[in-house]
C-alpha positions as CSV (number, residue, x, y, z in Angstrom):
1,M,-2.1,25.0,-1.2
2,M,0.9,24.3,0.8
3,A,4.3,22.9,0.0
4,V,4.7,19.1,1.2
5,L,7.9,16.9,2.2
6,L,8.2,13.8,2.4
7,V,9.9,12.1,5.5
8,T,11.1,9.0,5.5
9,G,11.4,7.1,8.8
10,G,9.7,9.6,10.2
11,S,8.3,7.7,13.7
12,R,11.2,8.5,16.0
13,G,13.9,9.7,15.8
14,I,16.0,12.2,13.5
15,G,12.4,11.5,11.4
16,A,10.7,12.8,14.2
17,A,12.2,15.6,14.8
18,V,12.3,16.0,11.6
19,V,8.8,16.6,11.6
20,A,8.0,18.7,14.2
21,R,10.0,21.5,12.9
22,A,8.9,20.9,9.2
23,A,5.3,21.9,10.6
24,A,6.2,24.1,13.0
25,A,7.8,26.2,9.3
26,G,4.6,25.8,7.9
27,W,5.1,22.4,5.6
28,A,2.4,19.8,4.8
29,V,4.2,16.9,6.1
30,C,4.2,13.0,4.7
31,L,6.0,10.4,6.5
32,T,6.6,6.9,6.3
33,Y,7.3,3.8,9.0
34,R,7.5,0.7,8.7
35,G,6.3,-0.5,12.0
36,E,5.4,1.7,14.6
37,A,1.7,3.1,13.7
38,E,1.5,3.8,17.2
39,A,4.5,5.8,17.4
40,A,3.9,6.9,13.9
41,Q,0.8,8.6,14.8
42,E,1.6,10.6,17.2
43,V,4.0,12.3,15.5
44,V,0.9,13.6,13.1
45,T,-1.1,14.4,15.6
46,A,1.8,16.5,16.9
47,A,2.2,17.9,13.6
48,R,-1.2,18.7,12.9
49,E,-1.2,21.0,16.4
50,H,0.7,23.7,14.0
51,G,-2.4,24.3,11.5
52,V,-1.0,22.1,9.0
53,D,-1.7,18.7,6.8
54,A,-0.1,15.0,8.0
55,K,-0.5,11.5,7.0
56,A,1.6,8.6,8.1
57,V,2.0,5.6,5.8
58,R,3.3,2.4,5.9
59,A,6.1,2.5,3.7
60,D,8.7,-0.3,3.8
61,V,11.9,1.5,1.5
62,A,13.6,-1.2,0.4
63,V,10.7,-2.4,-1.2
64,E,10.1,-0.9,-4.6
65,A,6.3,-0.6,-4.5
66,D,5.6,1.1,-1.0
67,V,7.9,3.3,-1.7
68,E,6.0,4.7,-4.8
69,A,3.1,4.0,-2.6
70,A,4.7,6.8,0.1
71,F,5.1,9.8,-2.8
72,A,1.5,8.3,-4.1
73,A,0.2,9.6,-0.3
74,A,2.2,12.9,-0.7
75,D,1.3,14.1,-4.4
76,A,-2.5,13.1,-2.6
77,M,-1.9,16.2,-0.1
78,G,-1.0,18.4,-2.4
79,P,2.4,20.1,-4.7
80,L,5.9,18.3,-3.7
81,A,8.9,20.3,-2.3
82,G,10.9,18.7,-0.3
83,V,12.2,15.1,0.5
84,V,14.4,13.8,3.6
85,V,15.6,10.5,3.0
86,N,16.3,9.3,6.5
87,A,14.8,5.6,6.4
88,G,17.9,3.8,7.7
89,V,19.1,0.2,10.1
90,V,21.6,-1.1,11.6
91,A,22.9,-4.8,12.8
92,P,24.5,-5.3,16.2
93,K,27.8,-5.2,16.8
94,A,30.0,-7.1,14.8
95,R,33.2,-7.0,12.9
96,V,33.6,-7.9,9.5
97,D,34.3,-11.2,9.7
98,A,32.2,-12.5,11.2
99,M,29.2,-10.8,9.2
100,S,26.9,-12.7,6.8
101,A,25.8,-11.9,3.2
102,E,21.9,-12.0,4.5
103,R,22.4,-9.2,7.0
104,V,24.6,-7.1,4.8
105,S,22.1,-7.5,1.6
106,G,19.3,-5.9,4.2
107,M,21.0,-3.4,5.5
108,L,22.0,-2.5,2.1
109,A,18.1,-3.0,0.6
110,V,17.1,-0.6,3.1
111,N,20.0,1.6,3.5
112,V,21.6,2.6,0.3
113,V,18.4,0.6,-2.6
114,G,15.9,2.3,-0.6
115,A,17.9,5.8,-0.4
116,V,17.9,5.6,-4.6
117,V,14.6,4.7,-5.3
118,T,13.2,7.2,-3.0
119,C,15.8,10.2,-4.5
120,R,14.4,8.7,-7.8
121,E,10.9,9.3,-6.9
122,A,11.2,13.2,-5.7
123,V,13.4,13.6,-8.8
124,R,10.4,12.6,-10.6
125,R,8.7,15.2,-9.5
126,L,10.8,18.5,-8.5
127,S,12.8,18.3,-11.8
128,T,12.1,21.1,-13.4
129,G,13.4,18.0,-16.9
130,H,10.8,16.2,-15.6
131,G,8.1,19.0,-15.3
132,G,8.2,20.0,-11.9
133,P,8.8,23.1,-9.4
134,G,12.1,22.1,-8.3
135,G,12.8,21.6,-4.7
136,S,15.1,20.3,-2.1
137,I,16.0,16.7,-1.0
138,V,18.3,16.3,2.3
139,L,20.0,13.1,2.9
140,V,20.4,11.9,5.8
141,S,24.0,9.7,6.3
142,S,26.1,9.2,9.1
143,A,29.6,10.4,10.9
144,A,30.5,6.5,10.2
145,A,30.2,7.0,6.6
146,R,33.9,8.9,7.4
147,L,35.0,7.3,10.1
148,G,34.2,3.5,9.2
149,S,33.7,2.7,12.2
150,P,35.6,-0.7,13.8
151,G,35.0,-3.6,15.4
152,E,30.8,-2.2,15.4
153,Y,28.9,-2.2,12.1
154,V,31.8,-1.7,9.4
155,D,28.4,-2.3,6.6
156,Y,26.7,0.7,8.4
157,A,29.1,2.6,8.1
158,A,30.0,1.4,4.2
159,S,26.5,2.1,3.5
160,K,26.3,5.7,5.0
161,A,29.3,6.2,2.7
162,A,27.4,5.4,-0.2
163,V,24.2,8.2,0.2
164,D,27.0,10.4,0.9
165,T,28.6,9.3,-2.5
166,L,24.6,10.0,-4.5
167,G,24.5,13.2,-2.4
168,A,27.4,14.6,-4.5
169,G,26.6,13.0,-7.9
170,L,22.5,13.0,-7.8
171,A,23.5,17.0,-6.6
172,K,25.6,17.5,-9.3
173,E,22.5,16.2,-11.9
174,V,20.2,18.0,-10.6
175,A,21.7,21.7,-10.2
176,G,20.3,22.6,-13.3
177,E,16.9,21.1,-12.8
178,G,16.2,23.1,-9.5
179,V,16.9,20.5,-7.0
180,R,19.1,21.0,-4.2
181,V,20.4,18.1,-2.9
182,N,22.9,17.8,0.4
183,V,23.7,15.5,3.1
184,V,23.8,15.7,6.8
185,R,25.6,13.1,9.0
186,P,25.0,13.1,12.5
187,G,27.9,11.5,14.7
188,I,26.3,9.9,18.3
189,I,22.6,11.2,19.3
190,D,20.6,10.4,21.3
191,T,18.3,8.7,19.2
192,E,16.6,4.2,19.7
193,L,19.0,3.7,16.7
194,H,21.4,2.3,18.9
195,A,19.1,0.4,21.0
196,S,17.7,-1.0,17.6
197,G,21.4,-2.0,17.0
198,G,22.5,-4.1,20.1
199,Q,23.6,-1.4,22.0
200,P,21.5,0.4,24.4
201,D,23.8,1.9,26.4
202,R,26.2,3.4,23.8
203,V,25.0,7.0,24.0
204,E,25.6,6.7,27.3
205,R,29.5,5.3,26.9
206,L,31.0,7.6,23.6
207,G,29.0,10.4,23.8
208,P,31.5,11.5,26.5
209,S,34.0,11.1,24.4
210,A,32.9,13.5,21.2
211,P,35.0,17.3,21.6
212,V,31.6,19.0,22.8
213,G,31.8,16.4,25.8
214,R,27.7,15.3,24.8
215,A,25.4,13.2,23.0
216,G,24.3,15.3,20.1
217,T,19.7,15.0,20.0
218,A,17.9,14.4,17.1
219,D,16.1,17.8,17.5
220,E,19.6,19.5,16.5
221,V,20.2,17.2,13.4
222,A,16.5,17.9,13.1
223,A,17.5,21.7,12.7
224,A,20.1,21.4,10.6
225,V,18.0,18.9,8.2
226,T,15.2,22.0,7.9
227,W,17.8,24.2,7.5
228,L,19.1,22.9,3.8
229,L,15.2,22.4,3.6
230,S,14.5,25.8,3.6
231,D,15.2,29.4,0.9
232,E,18.0,30.7,3.1
233,A,20.2,28.0,2.3
234,S,19.5,28.6,-1.8
235,Y,23.2,28.5,-2.3
236,C,23.7,25.0,-0.9
237,T,24.0,22.0,-3.4
238,G,25.7,18.8,-3.1
239,S,27.0,19.9,1.0
240,V,27.7,17.5,3.5
241,L,26.9,19.0,6.4
242,D,28.3,17.2,9.7
243,V,26.2,17.7,12.8
244,A,29.0,15.2,15.3
245,G,30.0,17.7,18.2
246,G,33.6,17.5,16.8
247,R,34.4,13.6,16.3
């Protein structure tokens, strides 16, 4: 039976690229999506072309019951071996002195609470302390966590800094239980995330400012994620891998 990978936020961008690479590497994949059912199904169809099982589950990671249901769907596919904590949101460009509590709470609910609950469910299945086989968790953070994103979305940067800390602490917590936990921090990546934050031209504007002179691609980030999931990264845990073009 194929090992199963759960990818949250897998219908587009980095998540979809992770699904594609994982399927090509022989993983069965369960992906979550929040509102893009058609896009999610397209990702599933493409994954199945590699001869693996694939499934899409509607889930809002800010809702605990949705996260639990997504893991149940993955469990039904076979033994879970990896989890990619990728689902995240960004809000329109704003200074901190213009941010509402509602905006910040909504972002933290997805980017932080959702990440913690996803990791909780992953550990309950993967940890040898819970009778699991071991496995790998990869959290998708952002270079914003160390850059701060002043004048754009400091709240998003802060939420991703929390993801970095989650990865660092959890890695130590479960290192002796067969579970590796690592973080990937993308820089300016050409995905739909920027448009959802009200800046559809952000990649075009800021990509050339990276030391390598361009924005990155979702597939370049996915390559890092899938490497950390693999046995080739067997001695990596608690690591933070920047995929940020030198930023």
